[in-house]
LOLO-427747 format. One record per residue: x, y, z of N, C-alpha, C in turn; residue in three letters. Coordinates in pm, whole numbers, plus 50000, padded with zeros to 5 digits. Example, Ala and Ser with C-alpha at 12.3 -4.5 7.8 and 13.67 -1.06 7.14 Angstrom:
2
513194943150780512304955050780513204967050780ala512854977550708513674989450714512905000350787ser
% end
This chain:
338
318302219600368318262214100503318572199100497met319452194400586319852180400590319462174300724lys318612164200719318192157400841318842143700855leu319672140000759320332127000761321822129100783val322422121400870323842122800899324682119000779leu325802126100763326752122700658327552110400698ser328342105300605329162093500636330152096500748glu330772108400744331722112100848331042113200984glu329842118600986329102119801113328682106301167gln328332097101079328002083501124329232076501180arg330382079101119331622073201171331952079001309glu331732092001327331932098201458331012091901561leu329752090101525328792083901616329232069901655arg329682062001559330102048301587331332048201678ala332262057301655333482057701736333162061301881ala332302071401901331942075402037331152064402105val330232058202033329402047602091330262035802134arg331182031602049332032020202081332932023402202asp333442035502206334312039302318333542038902449phe332372045002452331602045702575331092032102619leu330812023302524330322010002559331352002502642arg332632004502613333681997302686334252005502803thr334382018602785335032026802887334082031502996ala332792033102962331852038303061330502031203052ser330482018003079329212010603077328332015003194pro327052011903187326122016503290326502012503433leu326992000303457327391997103595328452006603650pro329322011403562330382020703605329822034803626lys328782038303551328172051503561327702054203703val327242043803771326722045403907327772050904004arg329032049103972330102053604061330482068204036his329832074403938330062088603915331232091603824gly331672103903830332702109103740334032102103758tyr334592097603647335892091103645336832099603559asp337782106803619338692115303542339462107803434pro339742095003458340492087303358339662085203232gln338372082603247337502081103130337422094303055val337302105303128337222118403064338522121502989tyr339662117903049340952120302984341062112102856ala340612099702860340662091402740339692096502633arg338532101102678337542106302585338132117802502leu338922126002568339532137302499340832133502429asn341612124802494342892121002436342762112302313gly341842102702317341692093302206340732098202099glu339682105402141338672110002045338672125102023leu339282132502115339322147002101337972153702108gly337042148002186335672153102186335542167002246leu336332170102348336172183302410336552194602315ser337392191502217337812201602120337062200801989gly335942193901989335232191501864334842204501794leu334292214201869333852226601805334862238001824ile336012235001885337062245001899337732247001763val337902259401719338542261901589339912255301578pro340282252001458341552245101434342742253401480glu342642266601471343762275101511344082273901658glu343142268701736343362266701879343562251901913tyr343772243801812344042229601836342832220601833gly341672226001799340452218001795340182212301657gly339022206001644338642199801517337952209601423ala337472220801478336802230601394335472225801338gly334842216401407333562211001360332422220301401ala331232217001352330072225201382329222219301492gly328102225901518327202221201623326552208001582leu326472205401453325902192801407326742181001457thr328062182401448328942171801496328902170701648glu328852182201714328762181801860327462175001902leu326382177401829325112170901860325212155801847ala325942151101749326142136701731326852130901854val327902137701899328632132902016327772133502142ala327042144202161326202145602280325082135402283leu324582131602168323552121202165324102108302224glu325342105102191325942092702241326312093702388glu326842105102431327162106502574325872106602657thr324782111802600323502111302669322992097202681gly323092089502574322632075602576323402067402679ala324682070602696325512063302792325412069002933ala324642080002950324542087003079325932090403133leu326802095103044328182097903081328252107603198leu328882103803309329042113203421330132123403388pro330192133803470331292143203456330962155703378gly331992163703348331792177303297331762178703145pro331442167903072331492169302926330452179202875phe329202178102921328172187402875328502201602921leu328932203203045329282216503096330412222703015ala331412214502980332532219602900332072223002760thr331152215102705330592218102574329852231402576ala329092233802682328402246702697329422258102698phe330492256502777331512266802785332192268902650ala332452258102579333082259102447332182266502348ala330872264302358329932271502272330042286402296ile330152290402423330312304602456331652309902405ala332702302002420334032306602382334212307802232leu333422300602154333502302402008333022316301968thr332232322602056331742336202028332662346802087gln333412343402191334412352602250335712344702265val336432342602155337592333702156338672338002255pro339212328102325340302330202417341302318902396asp342502322402354343482312202315343802302702429lys344032308102548344422299702661343342289502695glu342112294002706341032285102743340702275102633leu340622280102511340222271102402341282260602375met342542264402385343612254602367343562244202477thr343352248702601343272239302713342102229802700gly340962234802655339782226202636340052216202525ile340622220902415340902212002300341872200902338ala342822204002424343812194102466343312185302580glu342142188502634341592180602744342172184102879gly342972195002886343582199103013342612206903101arg341642213303039340722221903112339292216603100ile338682214303214337242211603219336582224503264ala335652229403188335042242303216333542240703239ala332942251203291331502251303306330992265303274thr329702266403251329092279003210327922282103301leu327792294703339326622299403411326032311103336ser324702311703330324042323003266323612333503368glu323882331103496323582340803601324642351803600thr324212364303603325142375403596325902377303726glu327202379503712328052383303824328212398503824leu328832403603928329182417703933330692418703922thr331162427103830332602428503807333072442003860leu334002441503953334612453504011336082453603973asp336392460603865337752460203813338052446603755gly338912439103824339232425503781338752415203883thr337832419203969337322410204073335832407504051ser335452394904060334072390804039333392388004172ala332132391904181331332389604301329982383804260his329452375004343328122369604315327982355504365gly326742351004370326432337304412325692330304301thr326192318904262325572310604159324972298504229leu323642297804231322962287804313323182273604263ala323202271704131323352258304075324222259003951gln325402253403959326322253403846326592238903806val326312235803682326492222303631327962218203640leu328212206603699329582201203716330492211403783ser329942219103876330712229603941331862224604026gly331792212304074332872206804155333992201104068met333662196403948334672190103862335382200203772glu334692211003737335252220703644336372228903709ala337322233103627338402241403675338232256103644gly337382259003546337162272803503335672275403488val335262287003533333872291503517333832302603414leu332942301003316332692311603218331292316903246val331182330203264329882335903303329812350503259ala328592355503243328432369903214328612377903342pro329082390003327329282398703443328952413103404ala328342420103497327962434003474329082443203524arg329542451903436330592461403473330222475203420ser331122484703440330882498003389330812498503238gly331392488703173331382488003026330192480102973asp329282476103061328132468303018328282453803056gly327622445302979327652431003008328782424402932leu329692418203006330842411602944330872397002987val331672389302918331882375202956333232374203023met333262367303138334502366203213334832351503239val336092348903270336552335603308337142336403448ala336752327003533337212326703672337802312903701val339012312803757339632300303799338962295703928glu338332284103924337552279604039338412274404153leu339682272104127340582267804235341332279704294ala341012291804246341722303604290341112309704416gly341662321004460341172327704581339812334004558pro339062335604666337762342204658336652333404606gly336902320404593335912311104540335552300704645val334282299204672333802288704762332832279904687thr333122267004686332262257504616331652247704715arg330352245304698329652235904784328892226104696thr329192213204711328492203104632327042202304675ala326152200804578324722199904604324242185504591leu323222182204667322572169204650321562170604538glu321762163304430320952165104310320132152704279thr319102154604199318262143504155319052133904067leu319812139403975320592131303881321862126503950asp321942113603977323102108004046324332107403959leu324152108703828325272106903736325992119903702thr325432131303744326092143903711325772154303817arg326802159403880326602168203994326462182903960gly326082190504060326012205104052326622210704180gln326922223604177327522229904293327022244204309ala327012248704432326772262804463328132269604468arg328262280504392329542287404385329362301804431ile330172305704529330142319404580331472326204547glu331382337704486332562345304447332622358104528leu333712360004599333932372104679335292377804642glu335282386304540336542392204495337432382304422gly336842372404355337632362604281338232369104157ala339512366804128340132372504008339392367703883pro339052377203796338302374003675338972380303554ala338982373103445339572378103321338452380803220arg338392392803169337362396503073337702390702936val336732383702878336932377302748336392385702634leu335392393902662334772402002557333322404602592gly332642411302501331222414002522330452400902529ala329482400202621328712387802640327892384702515ala328062373002455327322369502334325972363202368pro325122362302268323852355302282324062340802241glu324032331902337324332317902309323202308502352ile322102314102405321032305702459320492295602360gly320342299702234319772290602135320692278702110asp321972281202105322922270202082322972260602201arg322832266002320322782257402438321552248402432leu320422253902389319192246102377319372234402281cys320062236902170320282226202071321192215402129val322262219602196323192209802254322502201102357ala321712207102443321002199302544319992190002480leu319282194502378318312186002309318982173802248ala320212175502202320942164102145321202153602252ala321592158002372321782148502481320462141602516glu319392149302521318082143602554317662133302450gln317982135702325317672126002220318372112702249leu319622113302294320342101102327319742093802444gly319302101202546318652095002661317382087902617val316602094402532315362088302480315652075302407met316622075902320316922064202237317372052302322arg318242054802419318732044002503317622038202590ala316752046902642315642042102725314692033402644ala314372037802522313472030002438314112016702398leu315392017002363316082004502327316041994602443asp316221999702565316241990902682314891984202705ala313801991802695312501985802724312031976902609ile312411980002486312081971102374312781957602392val314051958102430314791945602453314161937602566ala313721944402672313091937602785311761931502745tyr310991938602663309671933702621309781921102535ala310941918702478311141906902393311501894502473lys311891896402600312331884802679311501882402805val310791892602850310011891302974308701884302944arg308441873503017307231865502998306291867603116val305021870203086303991871503188302741864103140ala302221855403223301031847403188301261839503059phe302481834503045302781825702933303051832702801gly303141845902802303381853302677304431864102702arg305201867102595306121878402604305301891202620tyr305721899902711304911911702738304811920802615ile305771919802524305711927902403304551924102312gly303941912602337302811908402253301491914102302ser301481919902422300241925602476299981939402414tyr298731941602382298361953902314298751966402394gln298521965902524298821977502608300301981002608gly301151971002590302601973402589303061977802451val302671970402349303191973702216302661987002164lys301441990902202300952004002162301732015102230his302072012902357302872022802430304272023902368lys304852012702331306162012902267306102020302134leu305012018402060304862025401933304752040501956ala304042044502059303932058802091305312064502128asp306082057002204307412061502244308312062802121met308182053302030308982053901908308612066101825his307322069301819306892081101746307482093801803gly307532094801935308132106502000309622107401966lys310282096001965311702095801934311952100501790leu311152095801696311332099801556311132114801539glu310112120301604309882134701595311032142301659gln311492137501774312592144301842313862144301757ala314132133301690315342132501608315282142701495glu314142143701429314002153401320314182167701372ser313622170601488313722184001546315162187301581ile315882177801641317272180201679318152181801557val317972173201457318782174301335318552187901268arg317302192101263316982205001201317602216501280tyr317502216101412318032226801494319552227601482ala320232216101480321682216001467322092221401330ala321352217601227321632222801093321442238001090trp320372242901150320112257301152321232264701223ala321762259101330322842265601404324082267401318ala324322257801230325522258301145325292265501013asp324102264200957323882268500819322852279600801glu321932281200895320842290700875320522297901006ser321362307501047321182314201176319822320701194pro319212325301083317912331801097316812322001138glu317012309001115316042299001155316312293301294glu317492296401348317912290301474316992293501592leu316582306001615315762308801734314512300101742pro313772299001632312572290601633312892276001648gly313962271401581314352257301589314802253601729ala315542262601794316032260001929314882259802030ala313962269302017312802269602107311962257102090ala311772252801966311012240601940311722228502001leu313042228301989313822216902041313572215002190ala313652225702267313452224402411311972223202449gln311102229502371309662228602401309162214302382ala309692207302281309212193702253310122182902312tyr311402183702281312302172702314312452171002466val312492182002539312652180902684311542172802748gly310312176002713309182168702771309102154502717arg309342153002587309262139602526310302130302587ala311482135502614312532127302675312082122202811cys311512131102892311052126803025309932116603014phe309002118602922307872109302908308352095402865glu309312094902774309842082002730310582075102844val311392082702918312122076903031311162072203139ala310112079903162309102076003263308392063203222arg307922062503097307202050703053308112038503044asp309382040803011310352029803008310502023803148his310482032303250310562027403387309292019703425leu308132025403392306862019003429306682005603360leu307072004603234306871992103160307801981003208leu308831984703281309681974103339308981967303457his307871973003501307151966903613307871969003744gly307691959703836308251961103969309761962603971gly310451955603882311911956303883312411970203846ile311611977503767312011990903726312062000803839gly311411997703951311382006804065312492003904165phe313311993904138314351990404233315611998704212thr316372000504318317602008204312318632001304222trp318591988104218319601980504142319401981803992glu318181984703947317921985703803318351999403751his318671999903622319152012403563318042022003525asp316792017703531315692026003481315642039603550ala315892039803682315782052603754316882062303714his318012057203664319092066003620318662074003498leu317982067403404317482074403285316372084203324phe315502079803414314402088303459314932101103522tyr315942100003605316472111603676317262120703583lys318032114903491318752123303394317742130903307arg316672124103265315672130503180315002142103251ala314642140303377313992151103452314952162603477lys316192159603513317172170103538317432178203411ala317532171403297317752178303170316532186603129asp315342181703162314122188703121314072202903175glu314602205103293314512218203358315862225503362val316892219803301318232225503311318302239603253leu317642241803141317632255103078316262261703090leu315542257703192314192262903213313162252803171gly312012252403238310982242503205310422244603065pro309832234103006309322235002869308362246602845pro307612250802945306632261502924307312274502882arg308522276802931309262288802894309602288602746ile310012277002697310392275702557309152275702467his308042270302517306792271002440306332285502425arg306462293102533306072307202527306952314902429ala308242311802430309152318702337308852314702193arg308572302002172308232297502037306962304301988leu305972305402075304732312102038304982326702003ala305862333102078306192347102050306882348401915gln307802339201887308522339701759307572337301641leu306562329101663305572326201558304432336201556leu304512346001649303482356601658302082350701683glu302052340801772300782334501804300132341101927leu
% end
């Protein structure tokens, strides 16, 4: 088991971090999804094709590398369909489709994934998806569908006929969701529906790790310069002890995410427990760190102009994206036979 990044993975992290620092700084994040940033992210770094096999034009990397990239996009609160496309790519690695995977690797296709079952009537899909991540930005929906042959995975062009999309008002201002209604929308069967829930949990935990790290870095920097009653607030016991607790949560979360990503690539039999642990712990820890980071900023942290609420909202939205932590705790307990 490897919990330390390799030299190549550290170089990937540095490249993504440097790119996002200049192309998508926090002031720009407030304006939402920028297709030009997304195009550069894929054109210059090839991130959307990171886990796409080389035969389809991707890098052929593992979930460990994707986790490294997601940690950085999480820290930058990157708007847009990158996480949704990563989810779809995870599904497509289990049911390969040349057209979709090549398009994702080249950055031409932004996709999204839903775990809600559709109904498949021949080649037509029916159903209502209440909340689809980046549903307005994505061009293709990958979802399970029930047919006479059982549960299959299908792809639906979201700009095609029979599709109605409605943007939702969401808590997270940096990443949207949509309600999607399918009434006889043309659907292409990709293959039998795979079990991908564990891999999705690991990918999301990687993003949450990045949100935690950025939130903690921000409040530590603030505690070093903010003066109250003639002293830097970081010198007060109530503040520095809280910062130490937040750091402890971050260290535990990093170990959990690194282990889960390693298990996904190298030890599939350990993945279910590692993935359940990742969401049971990291999801809640991310929200707690983001919440305390906001509170420790004091009055300014509650203002619309400050960035603290952006981290708070992303953390809460991510915490429940794949189900609340109690669901993952229950699954972990079941796996451990507790």
